[in-house]
C-alpha positions in Angstrom: -35.9 5.3 4.5 -32.5 6.3 5.5 -29.7 6.8 2.8 -27.2 4.0 4.4 -30.5 1.3 5.3 -31.7 1.9 1.7 -28.1 1.3 0.2 -27.8 -1.8 2.7 -31.3 -3.2 1.4 -30.3 -2.7 -2.5 -26.8 -4.7 -1.8 -28.6 -7.4 0.0 -31.3 -7.4 -3.0 -28.7 -7.2 -5.9 -26.6 -10.1 -4.1 -29.2 -12.7 -4.2 -29.8 -11.9 -8.1 -27.8 -14.2 -10.7 -24.3 -13.0 -11.3 -25.7 -14.1 -15.2 -28.7 -11.7 -15.0 -26.3 -9.0 -13.5 -23.8 -9.4 -16.7 -26.6 -8.9 -19.2 -26.4 -4.9 -20.2 -22.8 -4.8 -19.3 -22.5 -2.4 -17.3 -25.3 -3.8 -15.3 -22.9 -6.2 -14.0 -21.3 -3.6 -11.9 -24.2 -2.2 -10.5 -23.7 -2.9 -7.1 -20.1 -1.7 -7.0 -19.6 1.2 -4.8 -18.5 4.5 -7.0 -15.7 6.8 -6.3 -18.2 9.2 -5.3 -20.3 7.1 -2.8 -16.5 6.1 -1.2 -15.6 9.7 -0.8 -19.0 9.8 1.2 -17.7 7.6 3.5 -17.4 8.9 7.2 -13.8 7.7 8.2 -13.1 9.9 10.7 -12.7 7.7 13.0 -9.1 6.3 11.6 -6.6 8.6 11.9 -2.4 7.6 12.3 -1.8 6.7 15.6 2.4 5.6 15.5 4.2 6.7 12.3 7.0 4.5 12.8 4.5 1.3 13.4 5.6 0.2 9.6 3.9 -3.1 8.7 5.5 -5.3 11.1 7.7 -5.0 14.4 11.1 -4.7 13.3 12.7 -5.1 16.2 10.8 -8.3 17.6 11.3 -9.4 14.3 15.0 -8.9 14.2 15.1 -10.3 18.3 13.5 -13.6 16.7 15.7 -14.2 14.0 18.6 -14.0 16.2 17.3 -17.2 18.1 15.8 -18.9 15.3 16.8 -22.2 14.1 14.6 -22.5 11.1 16.1 -23.6 7.9 14.3 -21.5 5.8 14.7 -18.2 7.6 18.3 -19.0 8.3 18.6 -19.3 4.4 17.0 -16.2 3.7 19.5 -14.4 6.4 22.3 -15.9 4.7 21.2 -14.7 1.3 20.8 -11.2 2.4 23.3 -10.3 5.0 26.1 -9.6 2.7 23.8 -7.3 1.1 24.4 -5.3 -2.1 26.9 -2.6 -2.9 25.7 0.6 -1.8 28.1 2.4 -4.2 26.7 0.5 -7.0 22.8 1.3 -5.8 23.9 5.0 -5.8 24.8 4.7 -9.2 21.3 4.1 -10.6 20.0 6.9 -12.5 16.6 8.2 -10.9 13.9 7.5 -13.7 13.0 11.5 -13.9 11.4 11.1 -17.5 8.4 8.9 -18.1 7.0 7.9 -21.9 4.1 5.2 -22.2 4.9 1.7 -21.7 2.8 -1.2 -23.8 -0.1 -3.1 -21.9 1.2 -6.6 -20.9 -1.6 -8.7 -22.2 -1.2 -7.6 -26.1 2.7 -7.0 -25.4 4.2 -8.9 -23.0 7.7 -8.8 -24.4 7.8 -5.4 -24.8 6.1 -4.9 -21.6 8.9 -6.5 -19.9 11.7 -4.6 -21.7 9.8 -1.2 -21.0 9.5 -2.2 -17.0 12.9 -3.5 -16.4 14.2 -0.5 -14.8 11.1 -0.1 -13.4 11.5 -3.5 -11.3 14.9 -2.8 -11.1 14.2 0.2 -8.6 11.4 -2.2 -6.7 13.9 -4.8 -6.0 16.8 -2.3 -5.0 15.0 -0.5 -2.4 13.4 -3.9 -1.3 16.8 -5.6 -0.8 18.4 -2.9 1.2 15.5 -3.1 3.6 15.8 -7.0 3.8 19.6 -7.0 4.1 18.8 -4.4 7.1 16.4 -6.8 8.8 18.9 -9.9 8.1 21.7 -8.2 9.3 21.0 -5.8 11.9 23.0 -3.8 10.4 22.4 0.1 9.7 24.8 0.6 7.0 21.9 -0.4 5.0 19.5 1.5 6.3 21.3 4.5 5.7 22.2 3.6 2.0 18.3 3.1 1.3 17.8 6.4 2.7 20.7 7.8 0.7 19.4 6.3 -2.2 16.0 7.2 -2.0 17.2 10.9 -1.6 18.8 10.9 -4.5 15.4 10.1 -6.4 13.8 12.6 -4.1 16.5 15.5 -5.3 15.9 14.5 -8.9 12.1 14.6 -8.5 11.9 10.9 -9.9 8.6 9.7 -10.8 7.2 13.1 -10.9 6.6 13.1 -14.8 4.6 10.0 -16.2 2.3 9.6 -18.7 -1.4 9.2 -17.6 -3.5 8.2 -20.6 -7.4 6.4 -19.5 -6.9 4.7 -22.5 -3.7 3.5 -22.2 -2.8 3.8 -18.3 0.3 1.5 -18.1 2.6 4.0 -16.9 0.2 5.1 -14.1 -0.1 1.3 -13.2 3.6 1.1 -13.0 4.0 3.9 -11.1 2.2 2.3 -8.1 4.3 -0.5 -7.3 7.1 1.8 -7.3 5.4 4.3 -4.7 4.5 1.7 -2.1 7.8 -0.3 -2.8 9.8 2.9 -1.7 7.5 3.7 1.4 7.5 0.3 2.6 11.0 -0.2 2.7 11.6 3.0 4.1 9.5 2.3 6.6 11.0 -0.8 8.0 14.6 1.4 8.1 13.7 4.8 9.3 13.4 4.1 13.0 16.7 2.9 12.9 18.4 5.7 11.3 20.5 8.3 13.3 21.1 11.6 11.6 20.3 12.0 8.0 17.3 14.5 9.0 17.6 16.6 5.7 18.0 13.5 3.7 14.7 11.9 5.7 12.6 15.0 5.4 13.0 15.4 1.5 12.4 11.5 1.1 9.1 12.1 3.3 8.0 15.3 1.4 8.8 13.2 -2.1 6.9 10.4 -1.1 3.8 12.5 0.1 3.9 14.3 -3.0 4.0 11.4 -5.3 0.8 10.2 -3.5 -1.1 12.7 -3.8 -0.1 13.6 -7.2 -0.7 9.7 -8.3 -4.1 9.1 -6.7 -5.4 12.7 -7.9 -6.0 10.5 -11.3 -9.1 8.3 -10.3 -9.2 5.9 -12.9 -11.7 4.7 -15.0 -15.2 4.0 -13.9 -16.2 0.9 -13.1 -12.6 -0.3 -13.7 -9.4 0.6 -12.0 -11.0 3.7 -10.0 -12.4 0.6 -7.8 -10.7 -2.5 -9.1 -7.1 -4.0 -7.5 -5.5 -0.6 -9.0 -7.4 1.0 -6.5 -6.5 -1.3 -3.7 -2.7 -1.0 -4.8 -3.2 3.1 -4.5 -4.8 2.3 -1.5 -1.2 0.3 -0.3 0.8 3.4 -1.3 -1.8 6.0 0.8 -1.9 3.5 3.9 1.6 3.5 3.8 2.8 6.9 3.2 -0.2 8.4 4.9 1.5 6.6 8.2 4.8 8.0 7.2 4.0 12.0 7.4 1.0 11.3 9.7 -1.7 12.4 6.9 -5.0 11.4 8.3 -7.0 12.0 5.0 -4.2 10.1 3.1 -4.1 6.9 5.3 -8.2 7.3 5.2 -7.8 6.8 1.5 -6.1 3.6 2.3 -8.8 2.4 4.4 -11.7 3.3 2.1 -10.4 0.7 -0.3 -11.4 -2.0 2.4 -14.9 -0.5 3.2 -15.1 -0.6 -1.3 -14.1 -4.4 -1.3 -16.3 -5.5 1.3 -19.3 -3.3 -0.1 -18.7 -4.8 -3.3 -18.3 -8.2 -2.2 -20.9 -11.1 -3.5 -22.8 -13.4 -1.0 -20.5 -16.3 -1.9 -17.2 -13.6 -1.3 -16.1 -13.0 -5.1 -15.1 -9.4 -5.8 -16.7 -8.7 -8.8 -14.3 -6.5 -10.3 -12.0 -9.4 -10.4 -13.9 -12.3 -10.9 -15.4 -10.6 -14.3 -11.7 -11.3 -16.1 -12.7 -14.0 -17.5 -10.3 -17.0 -17.6 -7.8 -14.8 -15.5 -10.9 -14.8 -12.7 -9.4 -16.6 -9.8 -5.8 -14.8 -10.6 -7.4 -11.7 -9.9 -9.2 -12.5 -6.9 -6.0 -13.5 -5.6 -4.0 -10.5 -6.9 -7.0 -8.2 -5.4 -6.5 -9.9 -2.0 -2.5 -9.8 -2.1 -2.9 -5.5 -2.0 -6.0 -5.8 0.6 -4.5 -8.1 3.5 -1.2 -6.0 2.9 -3.1 -2.8 3.3 -5.1 -4.4 6.4 -1.9 -5.2 8.2 -0.6 -1.4 7.8 -3.9 -0.2 9.3 -4.0 -3.0 11.9 -0.6 -1.4 13.1 -2.0 1.5 13.8 -4.3 -0.1 16.6 -7.3 -0.6 14.6 -9.1 -4.2 14.4 -9.3 -3.9 10.6 -9.3 -7.4 9.8 -12.4 -8.5 11.7 -14.4 -5.4 10.3 -17.5 -6.4 8.9 -19.3 -3.9 6.3 -22.7 -4.5 4.4 -22.6 -7.9 6.2 -19.2 -9.0 4.7 -15.8 -9.5 5.7 -12.6 -10.1 4.5 -12.5 -13.9 5.2 -15.3 -14.6 2.7 -13.2 -13.2 0.2 -10.1 -15.5 1.3 -12.4 -18.5 1.8 -13.7 -18.0 -1.8 -10.8 -18.1 -3.5 -9.4 -21.2 -2.0 -13.1 -22.7 -3.3 -12.3 -21.6 -6.7 -8.2 -22.7 -6.6 -9.6 -26.3 -5.5 -12.7 -26.7 -7.8 -13.1 -24.1 -10.6 -16.7 -25.0 -11.2 -17.3 -23.2 -7.9 -17.1 -19.8 -10.0 -20.2 -21.1 -11.5 -21.7 -18.1 -13.9 -19.1 -15.6 -12.8 -16.3 -16.8 -15.0 -15.5 -19.7 -17.5 -14.3 -23.3 -16.0 -10.8 -23.2 -18.1 -9.4 -21.0 -15.6 -5.4 -19.3 -16.2 -3.1 -21.1 -13.1 0.0 -20.4 -14.5 0.3 -17.5 -11.6 0.2 -20.7 -9.0 3.8 -21.2 -9.7 4.6 -17.7 -8.6 5.5 -17.1 -5.2 4.8 -13.2 -5.2 1.4 -13.2 -5.5 0.9 -15.0 -2.3 3.0 -13.0 0.1 -0.5 -11.8 1.7 -0.9 -15.2 2.9 2.2 -15.3 5.2 0.6 -12.0 6.6 -2.9 -13.2 7.0 -1.4 -16.5 8.9 0.1 -14.3 11.2 -3.6 -13.5 12.7 -5.9 -16.4 11.5 -5.7 -20.2 11.1 -6.2 -21.5 7.7 -5.2 -25.2 7.4 -5.6 -24.8 3.3 -3.9 -21.8 3.4 -0.7 -23.2 5.7 -1.0 -26.3 3.4 -0.7 -24.3 0.0 2.3 -21.9 1.2 4.2 -25.1 2.2 4.6 -25.4 -1.4 5.7 -22.0 -2.3 8.1 -20.9 0.5 9.7 -18.5 0.6 8.0 -15.8 -1.1 9.0 -12.6 -2.2 7.2 -9.4 -3.4 9.5 -6.9 -5.0 7.0 -4.3 -4.2 4.5 -5.1 -1.9 6.3 -5.7 1.1 9.7 -7.5 0.1 10.9 -10.4 1.7 7.6 -11.2 3.5 8.4 -14.8 4.5 11.6 -13.6 6.5 9.3 -10.8 7.8 6.4 -12.9 8.9 6.6 -16.6 8.5 6.5 -18.6 12.1 9.1 -20.4 12.6 7.3 -23.4 13.4 5.1 -23.2 10.3 8.0 -25.2 8.1 11.7 -25.8 8.3 12.4 -26.6 4.6 11.3 -25.7 1.0 9.6 -27.8 -1.2 12.0 -29.6 -3.4 9.9 -31.6 -5.6 9.9 -28.7 -8.1 8.0 -31.3 -10.7 5.9 -31.5 -8.6 5.4 -28.3 -7.4 4.5 -26.9 -10.7 2.2 -29.6 -11.5 0.0 -30.0 -8.5 -1.2 -26.1 -8.9 -3.4 -27.6 -12.3 -5.1 -30.7 -9.9 -6.8 -29.0 -7.3 -5.5 -28.1 -3.9 -6.4 -31.1 -1.9 -4.9 -33.9 -4.1 
């Protein structure tokens, strides 16, 4: 039996077994997840960079739409961003050239927050400069972003970090800084005149960061292949496009194939729903990076959103998320019924939905987004509602804050 056929047969067979049975024996629960070695053997040669300036949305078309819109949500976002930050103040932000360890979030949330504050400030800085450019059309903010990133490139920032398989927080934190910079830069680069040397150094720096960071494979059956892999894939796709590195781009594409391979019959991502009370949160969290990555790939001319692999497509994972959001009992044996739902109050986790709805109709998602707009993710794309929302989708923000904060706990259809 050919390897691919045997592998597909094994995948279908294992998906018919009860998850509780697979969970016995620890790693047996992950028996059907694609290993890093198997992933590296995938033939993705058909994928190559076709447009280095495509970014993750059509910036000119969006700016033209924003010039004509009367949508109050989009107009408010524009008003907030048109008068952008002080470029001088941004350039005074000292690049991070050394990196110590970072405490884990769950055991030490306060210490984690303190340690990550300057990292998040960087992500917010690049995202707001890109957003101010789109909102205003003023290339001053585009030029400022290039100069800002150039300072970090000159300082060789982020090239030194602690990698410890038993304490990976510093490595994790670098992921989002890299794709925050790359995605913001992709918005402005085609619109910057001059600064050729600065742009070349920024791109060389980003390229080096992506290669250096992705060289660490992560822990087997954990960060090698779960949401952190999807996060690494996000910067790999974006930077691969920017510097026309087909191999790096294919690294990003491989995450989509990996996720579809791993997916259960129901649409669950097993490495995410194995997270106990946070199973629902991590199913959504993984989609945030997978869908955003797929948007970058789609912009290169590939029908990635309709890709079917091992009998699975991404829509099954999306539909499964809404099943377990509405009724946690749909998790069955995958995770406890008492699911953590605090993430439903934070719009940063739902930027991917704004992207998804530009391609597909999904009424439950449309209803859900009306409660959380405007969405913003400081690293994974920035002001996504400004960049993607259909002006006909919603005119006003959801003002009943008390109801907005409590409905998350009652099921989405109530």
